[in-house]
Residue, then its C-alpha position, 0 to 999 in steps of 0.5 A: m573073798r567071803l560071800v555071806i547071804a543072810r537076814c540081817s540089819v545094819d547100822y553105820a555110826g561115825r561121821l554119819s549114822a544110817h540104819l538098814p532094817l532087817a532083810t536078806r542081803l549079800l555081804l561081801v568081805k574082801a581081802d583088802g579089809s573092805v566090807l560091802v552090803h548089797s541088796d538084789g537091786g540098785s545095780y552095782k552100788p552097795l547099800n552101805w559099806m566100810s572102806p579099808p583099812a578096816k578090821l572085821t570082828v565076829a562076836e556072839p550076841d548077848d542074852a538080849a540080842r539072842a532073844a531077839g533072834i540075833e545069831q552073830v554080831w559083826t563089827v567092822q571098825h575103820g582103822k583110822t577113824d571112829d567109823r564102824l559098821v555093825v551087822h546083826l545076823h539073824e539067819v545065815l543062808h550061805d557062807s563061802t570063801h573064794e581065792l580070786g588071786v591078783d586081778p590084772g585090772l581093767v584093760k583099756d580099748g585101743v582108743e582109750a590106751h592111745l588117749q592115755e599115751l597122747l595125754a602122757e606126751h602132752v601133759h600141758t593139757f592139764g595146765e602149764g608146768y605139769t610134768l609126767v612122773r610115770r604112766e601106769y603108776p602101780t598101786a595095790i589095786g591096779p595102776v593109775d593111768l598117769l602120775l604127774r607133778d603140777a607147776k608147784g611140784a604137787s602130785v596129781a593122779v589122772e584117770v583116763k576114760r573114753r567115756g567118763e561115768i560114775d564107776g571111773v570116779e569111784q575107781l579114781t577115788r580108790y586110787l587117791e585113797l591109797l596114794n595119799r597114804d604115801p608120805l612121799l606123794a601126799p597130798v595127791a590131787g585127782v583129775f578125771a579125764a575123758q572125751e565125754i563126762k556124764p553129768q552124774a559123774r561130773v557131780l560126783a567128782t566135784d563133790r569129792g574134789i576131783r577136777c574133770v577135764t574133757v579132752d579132744y581125741d582128734t585134737l590130741r592126735g593132731h599134736d601127735t607128730s611121731e614120724h614112725r606112726l602108720f596111722 
């Protein structure tokens, strides 16, 4: 991962246009090709970003741009669309690169892990005719909790949380983006399943075409009839 702190302005062009005026910001360049622009505030959400697949090109400014104080021009071009992120760097305050290695992913707590297990055993919770393909289906950015087939044979990816919040929806969105690149799986629908889903998370999921399912842990445990369980 490359971390750059710089005084910069940012322009996004493509399906929408957006402009960030000159200010000091943190630029994250990740190994997967994504580039994120952060300010010192606003919690975890970037001000603007480019999702992978994307390619970063760093160029020298032309004479007019140099006269305006620009030292570098970053162009981040999306690999499948005309969308691009252009960053004009006026002053670089910090620039470092760090090898983070392969992330093991989020480790679920006991209740969440058991909830995933119970839903795998009772996939009819999501609809009649659903079948389980695999638990912990691997992707390049971590495993999807459940990969299912619906009654028509279409692929469905399920993210399971004890409490459903916006970051869980974002996580499932990234999984869906990767899974839909696989012609053997696409199109892949998404289901966000949790004991409790926050209103903001539900709105974001609905906006992205992800179905929300609220599950009752105690009810599922009541269906859990394994004779070998101690509790």
